C-alpha positions as CSV (number, residue, x, y, z in Angstrom):
1,M,0.0,0.0,0.0
2,T,1.0,3.6,-0.5
3,T,2.2,5.9,2.4
4,P,2.2,9.6,2.8
5,E,6.0,9.5,2.7
6,M,6.0,7.7,-0.6
7,L,3.5,10.2,-2.1
8,D,5.6,13.1,-0.8
9,Y,8.7,11.5,-2.4
10,I,7.0,11.2,-5.7
11,K,5.8,14.8,-5.6
12,R,9.3,16.1,-4.8
13,Q,10.8,14.0,-7.7
14,Q,8.1,15.3,-10.1
15,Q,8.9,18.9,-9.1
16,A,12.6,18.1,-9.7
17,G,11.7,17.2,-13.3
18,K,11.9,13.4,-13.0
19,T,9.8,11.3,-15.3
20,S,7.3,8.7,-13.9
21,E,9.5,5.9,-15.2
22,Q,12.6,7.3,-13.4
23,I,10.6,7.6,-10.2
24,A,9.2,4.1,-10.6
25,Q,12.7,2.7,-11.1
26,A,14.0,4.4,-8.0
27,L,11.1,3.0,-6.0
28,R,11.7,-0.5,-7.3
29,Q,15.3,-0.3,-6.3
30,S,14.1,0.7,-2.8
31,G,11.9,-2.5,-2.6
32,W,8.5,-1.1,-3.4
33,Q,6.0,-3.5,-5.2
34,E,5.0,-2.7,-8.7
35,A,1.2,-2.4,-7.8
36,D,2.0,0.1,-5.0
37,I,4.3,2.1,-7.3
38,Q,1.5,2.3,-9.9
39,L,-1.0,3.4,-7.2
40,G,1.4,6.0,-5.8
41,L,2.2,7.5,-9.2
42,G,-1.5,7.7,-10.0
43,A,-2.5,9.2,-6.6
44,A,0.4,11.8,-6.4
45,P,-0.5,15.3,-7.4
46,A,0.5,16.4,-10.9
47,G,3.2,18.7,-9.4
48,P,4.1,22.0,-10.9
49,A,2.2,21.3,-14.1
50,G,-1.0,21.9,-12.1
51,E,0.1,25.4,-11.3
52,A,1.6,26.4,-14.8
53,A,-0.5,28.6,-17.1
54,L,-1.4,26.9,-20.3
55,P,-0.1,28.6,-23.5
56,P,-2.7,30.0,-25.9
57,A,-4.4,27.5,-28.2
58,T,-2.8,29.2,-31.2
59,E,0.7,28.6,-29.8
60,I,-0.2,24.9,-29.2
61,L,-1.4,24.7,-32.7
62,K,1.8,26.4,-34.1
63,T,4.0,23.9,-32.2
64,A,1.8,21.0,-33.3
65,W,1.9,22.2,-37.0
66,K,5.7,22.3,-36.9
67,I,5.9,18.7,-35.7
68,Y,3.2,17.6,-38.1
69,Q,5.1,19.1,-41.0
70,E,8.4,17.5,-40.0
71,K,6.8,14.0,-39.6
72,F,4.0,14.3,-42.2
73,W,4.8,11.4,-44.5
74,L,5.8,9.0,-41.7
75,L,2.6,9.8,-39.7
76,L,0.5,9.5,-42.8
77,G,2.0,6.2,-43.7
78,I,1.3,4.8,-40.2
79,T,-2.2,6.2,-40.3
80,A,-2.8,4.4,-43.6
81,V,-2.0,0.9,-42.2
82,P,-5.5,0.1,-40.8
83,G,-7.0,1.4,-44.1
84,A,-4.7,-0.9,-46.1
85,I,-5.8,-3.9,-43.9
86,M,-9.4,-3.0,-44.5
87,L,-8.8,-2.8,-48.2
88,V,-7.3,-6.3,-48.2
89,F,-10.3,-7.7,-46.4
90,G,-12.6,-5.8,-48.8
91,L,-10.9,-7.4,-51.7
92,L,-11.2,-10.8,-50.0
93,F,-14.9,-10.5,-49.4
94,G,-15.4,-8.9,-52.9
95,G,-13.6,-11.9,-54.4
96,G,-15.7,-14.3,-52.4
97,V,-18.9,-12.7,-53.6
98,F,-17.7,-12.8,-57.2
99,L,-16.9,-16.5,-56.8
100,T,-20.2,-17.2,-55.2
101,R,-22.1,-15.6,-58.1
102,T,-20.1,-17.6,-60.6
103,G,-20.8,-20.8,-58.8
104,H,-17.2,-21.3,-57.5
105,G,-17.5,-19.8,-54.0
106,G,-19.1,-22.5,-51.9
107,F,-16.7,-21.7,-49.1
108,F,-18.1,-18.2,-48.8
109,T,-21.8,-19.2,-48.9
110,S,-21.7,-20.6,-45.4
111,V,-23.2,-18.3,-42.7
112,G,-20.7,-19.7,-40.2
113,T,-17.8,-19.1,-42.5
114,G,-18.9,-15.5,-43.1
115,A,-19.3,-14.9,-39.3
116,I,-15.8,-16.3,-38.6
117,L,-14.2,-14.1,-41.3
118,L,-16.1,-11.1,-40.0
119,L,-14.8,-11.8,-36.5
120,I,-11.3,-12.2,-37.7
121,M,-11.5,-9.0,-39.7
122,L,-12.7,-7.1,-36.6
123,V,-9.9,-8.5,-34.4
124,V,-7.3,-7.7,-37.0
125,L,-8.6,-4.2,-37.6
126,V,-8.7,-3.4,-33.8
127,Y,-5.2,-4.8,-33.3
128,F,-3.6,-2.8,-36.2
129,G,-5.7,0.2,-35.3
130,V,-4.3,0.2,-31.8
131,W,-0.8,-0.6,-33.0
132,S,-1.0,2.3,-35.5
133,S,-2.2,4.8,-32.9
134,V,0.6,3.9,-30.4
135,A,3.2,4.0,-33.2
136,Q,2.0,7.5,-34.1
137,I,2.4,8.7,-30.5
138,F,6.0,7.4,-30.4
139,V,6.8,9.3,-33.7
140,I,5.4,12.4,-32.1
141,K,6.9,11.9,-28.7
142,D,10.3,11.1,-30.2
143,H,10.0,13.6,-33.0
144,Q,13.6,14.8,-32.5
145,E,14.8,11.3,-33.4
146,N,14.8,10.0,-37.0
147,L,12.5,7.1,-36.3
148,T,11.7,4.9,-39.2
149,F,8.4,3.3,-40.0
150,Q,9.6,-0.1,-38.7
151,E,11.2,1.4,-35.5
152,A,7.9,3.3,-34.6
153,F,5.9,0.0,-34.7
154,K,8.7,-1.8,-32.9
155,R,8.6,0.7,-30.0
156,A,4.9,0.6,-29.9
157,Q,4.4,-3.2,-29.6
158,P,5.1,-3.6,-25.9
159,H,2.5,-1.0,-25.0
160,L,-0.4,-2.4,-27.1
161,G,-2.1,-4.3,-24.2
162,T,-2.1,-1.4,-21.7
163,F,-3.0,1.1,-24.3
164,F,-6.0,-1.0,-25.4
165,T,-7.3,-1.7,-21.9
166,T,-6.9,1.9,-20.8
167,S,-8.6,3.3,-24.0
168,L,-11.4,0.7,-23.5
169,L,-12.0,1.8,-19.9
170,A,-12.0,5.5,-20.9
171,G,-14.3,4.7,-23.8
172,L,-16.8,2.9,-21.7
173,A,-16.8,5.7,-19.1
174,I,-17.4,8.3,-21.8
175,A,-20.1,6.2,-23.5
176,G,-21.8,5.6,-20.2
177,G,-21.8,9.4,-19.5
178,M,-23.2,10.1,-23.0
179,I,-26.0,7.6,-22.5
180,L,-27.0,9.0,-19.1
181,F,-26.6,12.7,-20.0
182,I,-24.5,14.6,-22.6
183,I,-22.7,16.7,-20.0
184,P,-21.2,13.8,-18.0
185,G,-20.0,12.3,-21.2
186,I,-18.2,15.5,-22.2
187,L,-16.8,15.8,-18.6
188,F,-15.4,12.2,-18.8
189,A,-14.0,12.9,-22.2
190,L,-12.1,15.9,-20.9
191,W,-10.9,14.1,-17.7
192,F,-9.6,11.1,-19.6
193,S,-8.3,13.0,-22.7
194,Q,-4.7,12.7,-21.6
195,A,-4.8,9.0,-20.7
196,M,-3.4,7.6,-23.9
197,F,-0.3,9.9,-23.6
198,V,0.0,9.0,-19.9
199,V,0.2,5.3,-20.9
200,I,3.0,5.9,-23.4
201,C,5.0,8.7,-21.8
202,E,4.6,7.7,-18.1
203,N,4.2,3.9,-18.3
204,L,1.0,4.1,-16.3
205,Y,-2.2,2.3,-17.3
206,N,-5.8,1.4,-16.7
207,T,-7.4,3.3,-13.8
208,V,-4.0,4.7,-12.7
209,A,-3.6,6.4,-16.1
210,L,-7.2,7.6,-16.0
211,K,-6.7,9.2,-12.5
212,K,-3.4,10.8,-13.7
213,S,-5.2,12.2,-16.7
214,K,-7.9,13.6,-14.5
215,A,-5.3,15.1,-12.2
216,Y,-3.8,17.0,-15.1
217,V,-7.1,18.4,-16.2
218,Q,-8.7,19.0,-12.8
219,G,-9.3,22.7,-12.1
220,R,-8.8,23.8,-15.7
221,L,-11.6,22.0,-17.5
222,W,-12.8,25.1,-19.3
223,E,-9.2,25.9,-20.5
224,V,-8.8,22.4,-21.9
225,F,-12.2,22.4,-23.5
226,K,-11.3,25.7,-25.3
227,K,-8.0,24.2,-26.5
228,Y,-9.7,21.2,-28.0
229,L,-12.5,23.4,-29.4
230,L,-10.0,25.2,-31.6
231,I,-8.6,22.1,-33.3
232,G,-12.2,20.7,-33.5
233,V,-13.5,23.7,-35.3
234,I,-10.6,23.7,-37.8
235,V,-10.8,20.0,-38.6
236,Y,-14.5,19.5,-38.7
237,G,-15.0,22.9,-40.3
238,I,-12.8,21.9,-43.2
239,A,-14.6,18.5,-43.3
240,I,-18.0,20.3,-43.6
241,I,-16.8,22.7,-46.2
242,T,-15.5,19.9,-48.4
243,S,-18.4,17.5,-47.7
244,F,-20.0,18.2,-51.0
245,I,-17.1,16.3,-52.6
246,P,-17.0,13.0,-50.8
247,L,-13.6,11.8,-52.0
248,L,-12.0,15.1,-51.2
249,S,-13.6,15.3,-47.8
250,N,-12.4,11.8,-46.9
251,L,-8.9,12.6,-48.1
252,I,-8.7,15.8,-46.1
253,S,-10.0,14.0,-43.0
254,F,-7.3,11.3,-43.5
255,V,-4.6,13.9,-43.9
256,L,-5.6,15.9,-40.8
257,T,-6.1,13.0,-38.5
258,P,-2.5,12.9,-37.3
259,L,-2.6,16.7,-36.7
260,T,-5.2,16.2,-34.0
261,L,-3.0,13.7,-32.3
262,V,0.0,15.9,-32.4
263,Y,-2.1,18.8,-31.1
264,G,-3.3,16.6,-28.2
265,Y,0.3,15.6,-27.3
266,V,1.5,19.2,-27.3
267,L,-1.4,20.0,-25.0
268,Y,-0.5,17.1,-22.7
269,R,3.0,18.4,-22.4
270,A,1.7,21.9,-21.6
271,L,-0.5,20.4,-18.9
272,R,2.6,18.9,-17.4
273,G,4.3,22.3,-17.5
274,E,6.7,21.2,-20.2
275,K,7.6,22.6,-23.6
276,V,7.9,20.4,-26.7
């Protein structure tokens, strides 16, 4: 279990600029159990980040745009992976339908076979969707390094399980809030908006990561809401303007998707009182 002394130690280390992983390593060397370390890191105050004034949304966007430009093709390539997987499955099913109509696709006429293929497709798409998202965060987080496509996915792989379960918990909470009333759903979305970055950058996960995300946002909900409102207006505004040309609208949405992630990461660092 955690102790006041442990929490005080974590707070002092955070104020000294130590990362969660560095603090956790020191605690492990002192004999603390991993479960207690995770609880302690999640329960400890966010430190000086909680007192730092957030930069204007335009400054966050400017920083995000710079990183986005530098890593444009790499981020776009990683973003395209789930779509490429979906295209493969689309060709597979399309070929199955064609064979069935020509009398050579008995394998695809079975309801059971179709259900199995659909389940496999869903699992594969979720897996690569998560892998792609984590790889993008590593490209953004380590943007000063010359990461390759393969290296980004390699770094992402160990974090897929914790990223998925944390995202699932956050998604269920947000969905539950939306079902009950709209306002709680928005509140949960803001509270847990930093959780995915906490998983990757601080090596915390599940409820611990959600609590840490909430700690960063607590007391500045309106500020965070306004920051996300700017990028939302830009991205969805462009999507609405180009919606009369479906292909163009889809292409622009695809191109701008990584920008929203970069923007979120820069905001996360600002909430921690750090500059990118």
